[in-house]
C-alpha positions as CSV (number, residue, x, y, z in Angstrom):
1,M,-9.6,-41.6,-19.2
2,R,-6.2,-41.0,-20.8
3,I,-3.1,-42.2,-18.9
4,E,0.3,-40.2,-17.6
5,H,3.6,-40.7,-16.9
6,D,6.0,-39.4,-14.4
7,L,9.0,-40.8,-12.4
8,L,6.7,-42.6,-10.1
9,G,4.7,-44.4,-12.5
10,D,1.3,-44.1,-14.6
11,R,-1.7,-42.8,-13.7
12,E,-5.4,-42.2,-15.7
13,I,-6.6,-38.6,-15.8
14,P,-9.8,-37.6,-16.8
15,E,-10.0,-37.1,-20.7
16,D,-11.9,-33.5,-20.4
17,V,-9.4,-32.1,-17.6
18,Y,-6.8,-29.7,-18.8
19,W,-4.6,-30.6,-15.8
20,G,-2.0,-33.6,-15.8
21,I,-0.1,-36.2,-13.5
22,H,1.6,-33.6,-11.6
23,T,-1.3,-31.4,-11.0
24,L,-3.1,-35.3,-10.0
25,R,-0.4,-36.2,-7.4
26,A,-0.2,-32.2,-5.8
27,K,-4.2,-32.5,-5.3
28,E,-4.1,-35.7,-3.2
29,N,-0.7,-34.8,-1.8
30,F,-2.2,-31.6,-0.5
31,D,-5.8,-31.7,-0.3
32,V,-5.9,-29.9,3.2
33,S,-7.6,-26.3,3.2
34,G,-10.3,-26.2,0.0
35,Y,-8.5,-22.7,-0.8
36,R,-7.6,-22.2,-4.3
37,L,-5.3,-20.2,-6.5
38,R,-6.4,-16.6,-6.2
39,P,-7.8,-15.2,-9.9
40,E,-5.2,-12.4,-10.0
41,F,-2.2,-15.5,-9.3
42,I,-3.6,-17.5,-12.0
43,R,-3.5,-14.5,-14.7
44,G,0.3,-13.7,-13.2
45,L,1.2,-17.1,-13.8
46,A,-0.3,-17.2,-17.7
47,Q,1.3,-13.5,-18.0
48,V,4.7,-15.1,-16.9
49,K,4.6,-17.9,-19.1
50,K,3.4,-16.1,-22.2
51,A,6.3,-13.4,-21.8
52,C,9.0,-16.4,-21.6
53,T,7.4,-18.0,-24.4
54,Q,7.5,-14.7,-26.5
55,A,11.0,-14.7,-25.4
56,N,12.0,-18.1,-26.7
57,L,10.2,-17.5,-30.1
58,E,12.3,-14.3,-30.6
59,M,15.5,-16.1,-29.3
60,G,14.4,-19.3,-31.7
61,F,13.9,-21.8,-29.3
62,L,10.4,-22.2,-29.9
63,P,8.4,-22.8,-33.9
64,E,6.0,-19.8,-34.8
65,E,3.2,-21.9,-34.5
66,K,3.5,-23.6,-31.6
67,A,4.7,-20.6,-29.6
68,K,1.3,-19.3,-31.1
69,A,-1.0,-22.0,-29.4
70,I,0.7,-21.6,-26.4
71,V,0.2,-17.7,-26.5
72,E,-3.5,-18.1,-27.1
73,A,-4.0,-20.7,-24.2
74,C,-2.3,-17.8,-22.1
75,D,-4.6,-15.2,-23.4
76,E,-7.8,-17.4,-23.0
77,I,-6.1,-17.7,-19.0
78,I,-5.5,-14.4,-18.7
79,D,-9.4,-13.4,-19.8
80,G,-10.4,-15.6,-17.0
81,R,-11.4,-19.1,-19.1
82,F,-9.9,-22.3,-17.3
83,H,-9.1,-20.8,-14.0
84,D,-11.4,-24.2,-12.6
85,Q,-8.6,-26.3,-13.6
86,F,-6.2,-24.9,-11.0
87,I,-7.3,-27.5,-8.6
88,V,-4.5,-27.1,-6.5
89,D,-4.3,-26.3,-2.4
90,V,-2.9,-23.3,-1.5
91,F,-0.9,-24.9,1.3
92,Q,1.4,-27.0,-0.5
93,G,5.0,-28.6,-0.1
94,G,7.6,-27.3,-3.0
95,A,7.9,-23.6,-3.3
96,G,5.3,-23.4,-5.7
97,T,6.4,-26.4,-7.8
98,S,3.0,-27.9,-7.9
99,N,1.0,-24.2,-8.9
100,N,3.8,-23.9,-11.7
101,M,3.6,-28.1,-13.1
102,N,-0.4,-27.0,-12.9
103,A,0.1,-24.0,-15.1
104,N,2.8,-25.7,-17.6
105,E,0.0,-28.6,-17.6
106,V,-3.2,-26.3,-18.4
107,I,-1.5,-24.2,-20.7
108,A,0.1,-27.0,-22.9
109,N,-3.3,-28.8,-23.1
110,R,-5.0,-26.1,-24.1
111,A,-2.5,-24.9,-26.7
112,I,-2.5,-28.8,-28.2
113,E,-6.1,-28.5,-28.2
114,I,-5.6,-25.6,-30.5
115,L,-3.2,-27.5,-32.5
116,G,-6.2,-30.0,-33.2
117,G,-4.2,-33.2,-30.8
118,R,-5.4,-34.5,-27.9
119,K,-5.1,-33.4,-24.4
120,G,-2.2,-35.7,-23.1
121,D,-0.5,-35.9,-25.9
122,Y,2.2,-34.3,-24.8
123,T,4.5,-34.7,-28.6
124,V,3.2,-32.2,-29.9
125,I,3.2,-29.6,-26.7
126,H,5.5,-30.8,-23.4
127,P,4.8,-28.9,-19.9
128,N,8.0,-29.0,-19.2
129,N,10.2,-29.1,-22.6
130,Q,8.0,-26.2,-24.0
131,I,5.8,-24.1,-21.7
132,N,8.6,-24.2,-19.1
133,L,11.3,-23.8,-21.3
134,H,14.1,-21.8,-19.7
135,Q,12.4,-21.3,-16.2
136,S,12.3,-22.6,-13.0
137,T,9.7,-22.5,-10.1
138,N,11.8,-20.3,-8.5
139,D,11.8,-17.5,-10.8
140,V,8.4,-18.0,-12.3
141,V,5.7,-18.1,-9.0
142,P,7.7,-15.0,-7.4
143,T,7.4,-13.1,-10.6
144,A,4.3,-14.2,-11.0
145,I,3.2,-13.2,-7.2
146,R,4.2,-10.0,-7.7
147,V,2.7,-9.3,-11.1
148,A,-0.6,-10.3,-9.2
149,L,0.1,-8.2,-6.5
150,I,0.3,-5.0,-8.4
151,E,-2.8,-5.8,-10.1
152,L,-4.6,-5.7,-6.6
153,L,-2.1,-2.7,-5.6
154,H,-3.9,-0.4,-8.8
155,R,-7.6,-1.2,-6.4
156,L,-6.2,-0.8,-2.9
157,P,-4.9,2.8,-3.0
158,E,-8.1,3.9,-4.5
159,A,-10.4,2.0,-1.5
160,V,-8.0,4.1,0.5
161,G,-8.4,7.6,-1.1
162,I,-12.6,7.0,-1.2
163,L,-12.3,6.4,2.6
164,Q,-10.0,9.5,3.0
165,Q,-12.4,11.7,0.9
166,A,-15.4,10.3,3.0
167,F,-14.0,11.6,6.3
168,H,-12.8,14.9,4.9
169,E,-16.4,15.6,3.7
170,K,-17.6,15.0,7.0
171,A,-14.5,17.2,8.6
172,E,-16.4,20.0,6.5
173,E,-19.8,19.4,7.7
174,F,-19.0,19.2,11.2
175,K,-16.4,21.9,11.4
176,D,-18.2,24.2,13.6
177,I,-19.8,21.9,16.1
178,L,-17.8,21.7,19.4
179,K,-17.4,18.9,21.8
180,M,-15.0,17.7,24.5
181,G,-11.4,16.0,23.5
182,R,-10.8,12.9,26.1
183,T,-7.6,11.6,26.5
184,Q,-7.3,8.2,28.3
185,H,-11.0,7.6,28.3
186,Q,-11.3,11.1,30.7
187,D,-12.7,14.8,29.6
188,A,-9.3,16.8,28.5
189,V,-10.6,19.9,26.6
190,P,-13.0,21.1,24.0
191,M,-12.6,20.8,20.3
192,Y,-14.3,20.7,17.1
193,L,-16.0,17.4,16.1
194,G,-15.0,18.2,12.8
195,D,-11.0,18.3,13.5
196,E,-12.1,14.7,14.8
197,F,-12.8,13.8,11.3
198,L,-10.0,15.9,9.6
199,A,-7.4,14.1,11.6
200,Y,-8.9,10.7,10.1
201,S,-8.7,12.0,6.6
202,E,-5.0,12.6,7.0
203,V,-4.1,9.4,8.5
204,M,-5.8,8.1,5.1
205,K,-3.8,10.4,3.2
206,R,-0.7,9.0,4.7
207,D,-1.7,5.0,4.1
208,R,-2.5,5.9,0.7
209,K,0.6,7.6,0.1
210,R,2.3,4.3,1.5
211,L,0.5,1.9,-0.5
212,T,0.8,3.7,-3.6
213,E,4.8,3.3,-3.1
214,C,4.5,0.2,-2.8
215,E,4.3,-1.0,-6.6
216,Q,8.1,0.3,-6.7
217,I,8.9,-2.0,-4.0
218,L,7.7,-5.5,-6.0
219,D,9.1,-4.0,-9.3
220,R,12.6,-6.1,-8.8
221,V,11.9,-9.6,-10.3
222,N,14.2,-12.8,-10.5
223,L,12.8,-14.1,-13.8
224,G,15.8,-15.3,-15.7
225,G,17.6,-16.7,-12.2
226,T,15.8,-20.0,-12.8
227,A,16.7,-22.6,-10.2
228,I,19.0,-20.6,-7.6
229,G,19.5,-17.1,-9.2
230,T,22.6,-18.5,-11.2
231,G,20.6,-18.7,-14.3
232,I,21.2,-22.5,-15.0
233,D,19.8,-23.9,-18.1
234,A,18.7,-20.2,-19.3
235,P,20.5,-18.9,-22.2
236,V,22.1,-15.2,-21.9
237,G,19.4,-12.3,-22.2
238,F,16.8,-14.4,-21.5
239,G,15.7,-12.8,-18.5
240,Q,16.0,-9.9,-19.4
241,L,14.1,-10.0,-22.6
242,A,11.1,-12.2,-21.1
243,I,10.8,-8.9,-18.5
244,K,10.6,-6.3,-21.6
245,K,8.0,-8.9,-23.1
246,L,6.2,-9.1,-19.6
247,N,6.2,-5.1,-19.6
248,Q,4.9,-4.9,-22.8
249,N,1.8,-7.1,-22.3
250,T,0.9,-6.1,-18.9
251,G,1.9,-2.2,-19.1
252,G,4.1,-3.2,-16.0
253,G,7.5,-1.6,-14.9
254,F,9.1,-4.7,-14.0
255,F,13.4,-5.1,-14.3
256,Q,15.5,-7.9,-13.4
257,A,17.0,-7.9,-10.2
258,K,20.7,-6.9,-10.5
259,N,21.8,-10.1,-8.0
260,L,19.3,-12.9,-9.2
261,I,20.6,-15.4,-6.2
262,D,19.6,-12.5,-3.8
263,A,16.3,-12.2,-5.3
264,T,15.5,-15.9,-5.2
265,Q,16.6,-16.8,-1.7
266,N,15.6,-13.2,0.2
267,I,12.1,-12.1,-0.4
268,D,11.8,-9.2,2.3
269,S,10.3,-6.8,-0.4
270,F,7.1,-8.4,0.3
271,A,7.4,-7.9,4.3
272,A,7.7,-4.0,3.4
273,V,4.4,-4.5,1.3
274,S,2.6,-6.3,4.1
275,G,4.0,-4.0,6.7
276,A,2.1,-1.1,4.5
277,L,-1.2,-3.0,4.8
278,K,-0.7,-3.8,8.3
279,V,-0.3,-0.3,9.1
280,H,-3.5,0.9,7.2
281,A,-5.2,-2.1,9.2
282,A,-4.1,-1.1,12.8
283,N,-5.0,2.2,11.7
284,I,-8.8,1.8,10.2
285,S,-9.2,-0.5,13.2
286,K,-8.4,2.6,15.8
287,I,-10.6,5.0,13.5
288,T,-13.7,2.4,13.6
289,S,-13.0,1.7,17.6
290,D,-13.5,5.9,18.1
291,L,-16.4,5.6,15.9
292,M,-18.3,3.3,17.7
293,L,-17.1,4.6,21.0
294,L,-18.4,8.0,20.5
295,H,-22.1,6.3,19.1
296,S,-22.5,4.4,22.2
297,G,-25.2,5.1,23.7
298,P,-27.6,5.6,22.3
299,R,-29.2,7.1,25.8
300,T,-26.3,6.1,28.3
301,G,-23.3,6.2,25.9
302,F,-21.7,9.5,24.6
303,A,-23.8,9.4,21.7
304,E,-22.0,12.5,19.7
305,I,-22.4,10.6,16.6
306,R,-25.1,8.6,14.9
307,L,-23.9,5.6,12.9
308,P,-25.9,4.7,10.2
309,D,-28.6,1.7,11.1
310,R,-28.2,-1.3,8.8
311,Q,-29.4,-4.5,10.2
312,A,-31.6,-5.5,13.7
313,G,-28.7,-6.1,16.4
314,S,-30.2,-8.4,18.3
315,S,-32.9,-11.8,18.1
316,I,-33.8,-11.3,21.8
317,M,-33.6,-7.3,22.3
318,P,-36.4,-5.9,20.3
319,G,-34.9,-2.3,18.5
320,K,-31.7,-2.9,19.6
321,V,-29.1,-1.9,16.7
322,N,-25.1,-2.6,16.4
323,P,-22.5,-1.2,14.9
324,V,-22.1,-4.0,12.2
325,I,-19.9,-2.2,10.0
326,G,-17.6,-1.1,12.0
327,E,-17.7,-4.6,13.7
328,L,-16.8,-6.0,10.3
329,V,-13.9,-3.6,9.7
330,E,-12.4,-4.4,13.0
331,Q,-12.2,-8.2,12.3
332,V,-10.7,-8.0,9.0
333,S,-8.0,-5.6,10.8
334,M,-7.5,-8.4,12.9
335,K,-6.9,-10.7,10.1
336,V,-4.8,-8.6,7.7
337,I,-2.3,-8.0,11.2
338,A,-2.4,-11.7,11.9
339,N,-1.5,-12.1,7.9
340,D,1.7,-9.9,8.5
341,Y,2.9,-12.1,11.6
342,V,2.8,-15.4,9.0
343,V,4.9,-13.2,6.4
344,C,7.3,-12.4,8.6
345,E,7.4,-15.8,9.6
346,V,7.7,-17.2,6.2
347,I,10.7,-15.2,5.4
348,R,12.5,-15.6,8.5
349,R,12.2,-20.0,7.3
350,G,13.7,-19.5,4.3
351,R,16.8,-21.8,4.1
352,L,19.9,-21.3,2.3
353,E,19.2,-20.5,-1.6
354,L,15.4,-20.3,-1.8
355,N,12.3,-20.2,0.2
356,A,10.0,-23.1,0.3
357,F,6.7,-21.4,1.7
358,L,5.6,-18.8,-1.1
359,P,2.7,-20.4,-1.6
360,L,1.7,-19.8,2.0
361,L,2.7,-16.3,1.5
362,S,1.5,-15.5,-1.6
363,H,-2.0,-16.4,-0.1
364,V,-2.4,-14.4,3.0
365,M,-0.9,-11.3,0.9
366,F,-3.8,-12.0,-1.6
367,D,-5.7,-12.5,1.6
368,S,-4.9,-9.1,3.3
369,M,-5.3,-7.0,-0.1
370,T,-8.6,-8.5,-1.5
371,M,-10.4,-8.1,2.0
372,M,-8.7,-4.3,2.5
373,D,-10.1,-3.2,0.0
374,A,-13.7,-4.4,0.2
375,A,-13.6,-3.4,3.6
376,D,-12.3,0.2,3.1
377,R,-15.1,0.4,0.3
378,I,-17.9,-1.2,2.4
379,F,-16.7,1.3,5.5
380,A,-16.8,4.7,3.7
381,E,-19.8,3.8,1.7
382,R,-21.8,2.1,3.9
383,L,-20.6,3.9,7.9
384,V,-19.1,6.9,7.2
385,K,-20.7,8.8,4.6
386,G,-24.1,8.3,7.2
387,I,-22.4,9.3,10.0
388,E,-24.5,12.1,11.6
389,A,-23.5,14.9,14.3
390,N,-25.4,14.5,17.4
391,E,-25.4,18.6,18.3
392,A,-27.2,18.3,21.3
393,A,-25.0,16.0,23.1
394,C,-22.0,17.1,22.2
395,A,-23.2,20.6,23.7
396,E,-24.1,18.9,26.6
397,H,-21.0,17.5,27.1
398,I,-19.5,20.4,26.7
399,K,-21.9,22.1,29.4
400,T,-21.5,19.4,32.1
401,G,-17.5,18.7,30.8
402,W,-15.9,21.6,32.3
403,M,-14.5,19.7,34.9
404,Q,-11.2,19.7,33.2
405,A,-12.1,21.1,30.2
406,G,-12.3,25.0,31.3
407,L,-9.2,24.5,33.3
408,P,-6.3,24.5,31.2
409,A,-7.7,28.5,29.8
410,L,-7.8,29.4,32.9
411,V,-4.1,28.5,34.2
412,R,-2.5,31.4,32.5
413,H,-4.7,33.8,34.1
414,I,-4.5,32.0,37.8
415,G,-2.2,29.8,38.0
416,Y,-2.1,26.1,37.5
417,A,-1.9,25.4,41.7
418,R,-5.4,27.7,41.6
419,A,-6.9,25.9,38.9
420,T,-6.2,22.5,40.2
421,E,-8.0,23.4,43.3
422,I,-10.8,24.9,41.9
423,G,-10.8,21.2,40.3
424,R,-10.4,19.4,43.4
425,K,-13.7,21.4,44.8
426,A,-15.7,20.8,42.1
427,K,-15.5,17.6,42.3
428,E,-15.8,16.8,45.8
429,Q,-19.1,19.1,45.6
430,G,-20.3,17.7,42.8
431,K,-20.5,21.1,40.9
432,T,-18.7,22.2,37.7
433,P,-15.8,24.3,37.7
434,R,-17.6,27.0,36.4
435,Q,-19.7,27.1,39.6
436,I,-17.3,27.6,41.8
437,I,-15.3,29.8,40.2
438,L,-18.8,32.3,40.1
439,E,-19.0,31.5,43.3
440,E,-16.2,32.7,44.5
441,G,-16.1,35.6,42.8
442,I,-12.9,34.6,40.6
443,F,-14.5,36.2,36.9
444,T,-17.7,37.7,36.7
445,E,-19.6,35.1,33.9
446,E,-19.0,37.1,31.1
447,R,-15.2,37.7,31.3
448,L,-15.6,33.2,32.3
449,D,-17.0,33.1,28.7
450,Q,-14.1,35.5,27.4
451,V,-11.6,33.6,28.8
452,L,-12.8,29.9,27.9
453,M,-13.2,30.9,24.3
454,D,-9.9,32.5,24.2
455,G,-7.7,29.4,25.3
456,L,-10.0,27.6,22.7
457,R,-9.0,29.5,19.7
458,G,-5.2,28.7,20.7
459,F,-6.2,25.3,19.6
460,G,-8.4,23.1,16.9
461,R,-9.1,24.5,13.6
462,E,-6.8,24.4,10.8
463,E,-6.9,27.9,9.4
464,E,-5.9,29.1,12.7
465,C,-2.9,26.6,13.2
466,C,0.5,28.0,12.0
């Protein structure tokens, strides 16, 4: 064991760990959920510390030997080492101070080791004096969150694009299959199954565009603002130089906010990103619900499409197969939408010059992005790409569904009132409108088919739209 000291006194720290006394106290105070920092966030913290160290070196505030050791320690963390040393619970007080100090201590102790010293000998490199030089939790943590979110945003639009393409391919495959369209769960008018899937592809295209644009929402950082955005204890130009180094190291396009006080106390940009995630979650939830309804049955439901079988669906009903991938996607969507509520709550509960609840915000946003990315890929690969059309069911529903489906096409020939009367008679007599029309001699069978097809051509296919 080694002894470390803080304002509350001395504590024993295991000799082999890289964290120190501040991390230990945080672990004891906040051990509530078992959730730990995401790898992307840990890398984001190390990227910010690396950039600040390089800026301090260039401005003459750190000797080269110490700066090189600190940068080497940061690079090791960025490469995935020492992540097990970030042990503070996600739920914590202090606006992320414990996360910042956890990073400071791990980087300091690894740098001390690189220089040939023993962990805990902060006369060599000090967590506050060198690793946190010219920084505050209040500019480090929000910057690191943005770095991490942009890393995740590089993947998520790709996943949405895979889903979009899967729907587009099904639209092409199903383009000639006529089926019943429905509104309010009631028979409406005919449409093509391919057009239904083309609509799903289009909404995914919009989601992808919104998520791609989120990177520009997150590129404004408050690094250099230190405690509340006034830049206290940081030399003029430090923030801009640190951001320049951050961009060089990450390939990012970050820039310093014009008003650092605003950027420190107001975190509304995160709500915009979370909102885009929520919209995408709502859209795929709606689509998933549609697909499961169209798949329902297989003998007493719509059964117009077949979803791929993925596993046995019941412990008591042999042969039953459930739409488990769709149910997974719906649950992920619920969680993402709930997470967006948490983000809005965090934003509105900021007080004066700081928002103390950034740790919770970062956790739920990382949660939403990683789950959404995985769910989109699973949705595309294990459900959408395996969908088959049940052409026989589609044709049967068209044949028996003329109760409402064919009547709109008749309105311009016989008027709304008469078409309504035909619909009423068909319903009362348990017949189709087609039977009533032919029995009453309103049209010949050949003429009726022509009228119905002419009506169908007025909508449906993309190439026929004006």
